[in-house]
N, C-alpha and C positions, 0 to 999 in steps of 0.2 A: 589735325587736332581732334581729340576725342569729342563725341557728341553725346549728350546726356538727357534727352527727354524720356523719362522712364515710362510714360504712358503710350509711347509709340510702338505698336506691334503689328505684325502681319496677321490678319484674320481675327480670331476671337481672343480677347484679353484673358490672360491667366490670373485668376483671382488671388493666388498665393495661399490657398487654404492649407497647403502642406506644411506651413510654418509651425514649428513647435513653439512652446512658450519661451524657451531659452533662445531660440533663433530670433524670434520677434524682438525680444529684449535687447540682444546684442545688435541687431539690425538698427533698431531705433537709436541706440547709443552711437552707432557709426554715423547715422544721418546727422545727429546733433554735432558730433565732432567735425564732420565734413563741412557743415554750415558755418562752423566757427573758424574754418581754415586749417584745422589740425588734421592733415591728410594721413600722417603717420599713425596717429591715434585711431582715425577712422578705419584705416586698413586693418589694424589689430582687432577692432570690434567686428568688422565684416568677416574676418577670418574665423572668429569664434562663431559667428552666425552661420557661416558656410559649413563649419564642422558639425554644428548642431543639426543642420538640415541641408545636406549636399544637393538636394533636388530643388532648392529654392533659387530659381533663376534670377529673381530680383536681386538677391544678395550676391550671387556670382557676378552679375553684371556690375554692381556697385564696387565690388572688390576689384574686378578687372579695370574698371574705369579709373579708380584712384591709383592703382598700380601703374597704369598707362601714363598718368599725369606726373608721377614721380620718376619715370624713366625705367621701370621694371617691365620692359616690353615683352620679354620672353614669357613670363608668367601671365601677363595680361593677355597675350595672344592665345595661350592655351585655355584660359578661362573664357575668353570670347568664343572660342571654338565650341566649348562645352555649352555655352549659352545658346549657340546657334543649333544645337541638337534638339532644343526644346521645340515642341509643337504647340502653338505657332512660334516661329522664330522672331525675335525682336528686330525691328528695322535698325534701331540704334546699335545693337550688337553687330549686325551684319555690316553697317557702315563703318564702325570702328575697326572691325576685323579687316575690311577692305583697305582701310588706310594703312594698317600695319603691314599687310601683304604688299601693298604698293611701295611702301618705304623700303622693303626688303628686296624689291625687284621681282616679286612673285606676281606678275601682272595677270597671269591666268587665274590665280586664286582670287585676286581682287575683283576681276571681271565676273567670276562665278558668283561671288557674294552680291554684287550689284545687280546681276541678272535675276537673282532670287528675289530681290526687292521689287524690281521692275515687272516681274511676272504677275505680281498681285497689285502693285502700285505703279502702273505705267506712267503716271503723271508726277511721280516723286521727283521734284526739281533737282535736289542735290545729287541724287543717284544718277539722273540723266546727264547732268553736267560732268560728274566725276567719271562716269564710264567712258566718256569721250576722251578725257585726259589719259585714262588708263590704257585705252586702245591705242592712242597716239604714242604713248611711251613704249608700249609693247611692240609696235610696228617699227619704231625708230631705234630700238636697242639691237645692235648687231649681235648675231649669234656668237661671233668671236669674242665680243666684250663679255657676254654672259659666261662663256667658257673660261675667260681669264679670271673672272671673279671666283668661279668654282675651283680653279687651280690654285689661286691665291689662298683661299680658305683651307684647302687641303694641305698646302705647304705649311701653314701655321699649325694645323692640327698634328702634322707629322714632326714638329719640333721635339727633339729628345728632352725628357725631363731633366737630364744631366746638364742642360744648358741654363737651368734656372738656379738661383742661389738658394739652396736648401741645405740643411744640416746633414751630416753623415748618416745619422739615425733615420731621418725621413727618406733619404735617397735609398738606403739599404732596404727599408721596408717596402718601398715602391718597387724596387728591383725584384724582391722576393715574391711580390704579388703580380709580377709580370706586367707592370705598368711602365711602359717604355716611352710613350709619347704624351704630348699634351692632350691629344684626342683620347687616349686611353684614360687619362686622369679625369677628363670631363664626363666620361661614361660610367664613373663609379660614384657611389653615394657615401655620405658621411657614415651611415650605419655599416656599410661594407668595410670601410677603412678601419673603423673602431673595432670591428669584429676580428680583425687580424691580430695575431699574437705580437706583443711588444710595440704595437702602434697605439700611442697615447694621445691625450688631449693636446699636448704641446705641439706634437707633429701635425695634428689636424689643424690647429690654429695657424701654424706656420704656412701650411699649404693653402688654406683658405685666404690668408692675407696676400700670398703671392698671386693667386688667381684674381682676387678682387682688384689688385693693382692693374690687372690687364682687362678689367671689365668682364671677368668670367666667374663661374662658380661651379662647385662640384655638382654632378648630376645634370648639368646643362645639356650634355650630349645625349643622355638618356631621355630627357624630356623631348628632344627633337625626334628621337626614334619612336617614343611612345605616341607622340602627336601624329606621326606618319602612320603608325600602326592603327590608331583609332580611325583615321581617315580611311585606311584600307578596309577595316572591318565594316565601317558604315557603307562603303561602296559594295562590299561583298553581300551584305544583307539588305541592300536597298530594295524596297518594294516587297520585302518579305513580311513586313509588319513588326520586325524586331528592333527597328531603329529606336523606338521609345524605351526598350529594355536597357540600352546603353546609358540612359540618363537616370536610371533607378539608383537610389543611394545604397551604399555598401551595407547599411544596417539591415536591409531586407534579406541578406544572406543568413542572418542569425548565427554568425561565427562564434566559436569559442573565444575566451579572453585572449589566449596566446595567439591564435590566428588573427584576431582582430587587431591586436597591437602591432603585429608584423605588417599588416596591410596599412596601418596608419603611418608607419615609418616610411613606406613607399609613397606616402601622400596620395593614396587612392581614395577618391570620394565617391565615385560611381562604378557601376559594373563595367562600363566601357573603359574606365581607367585601369581596372584590375585585369580585364581581358587583354589589354595592350602590353602586359608584362609576361615574361617567360618564367618557366619553372626555375631556371638557374637564378634569376633575380630574387625570387622568393626564398630559395634555399640559401641565398647569400646573406639573409637577415639572421642576426644572432638569435639563437633559441628557437628558430623555425625549422622544424624537422619534417620527416616523411609523413607523419600522422597529420600535421597541419596542412601539408601540401595536398594530401588526399582529400581532406575536408573541404578545402577551397575548390578543388576541381569538381568534387561531387555537387557542391552548391551551385557552381556556375552551370553545370550540365542541366540542372533543373530549369534554368532559364534559356537553355539552348545555346550556351556559350562555352568557350574553353580558353585556356591561356594561349598566348601567342607563341608560335614556334619560331625558331631561329630563321628559317627561310621565308617567314611570312612578311 
């Protein structure tokens, strides 16, 4: 279960002075709705606050926490990971992230989060107890069982889209876009689908409904890839002093209106989010051209970063 003591941090407390007036207003509205039990309304307000100030880790945590409670675990996990990029990292974000990792069988990830807590809070009772459970689960899970889970997931992702009940128009469009399997479909975004000729809102709604019935959504596969890419980048630059750069808001790049709108469609909030995308993903956004791509790359270079390459 998610843990929510907001005042618990590792090291020095972040005062939150980076909040803009708009972010503070939306955040306060979210807290009020959360207290009244309206989590859906609270999530909407915390989203607005996060958009106004993507570097506000209080807001990111609250958004992740509420998404976690309503079952949106994929997005919650990604947000908790971003929260843990902050210096200092919150104990409650690390704890909740460890829980989600453990639920997914990622015992190494869960143990890593708990050790980060115990490195500075060796007497943290919950972390001490939880890490024993995680280690026991990790040791008792046979490699063969882990392999079976991987193969089972791969088999699901390899299911042809022709196996699903879709209209002829939707199937034809997917075929022309070279989307052959469920995995292919999960790696594409709404924006990319709608940018394709003859692909309309009706087909989009149809596909989204089909995925929702299976507990899936467009872009889900990309989010996993971007999450792994962010982790790889953090490891690559570990100890270089650039870790804090990943948490900087996109607004610091001072992009043109066209480039900024494209980045928003990719749901990029921080420089780390943007660096986890490839040139092809950016170029797949409607009205995003070579000029905008050059602009984005030049701005990232100023911070010592670049877009992800396919083999990264």
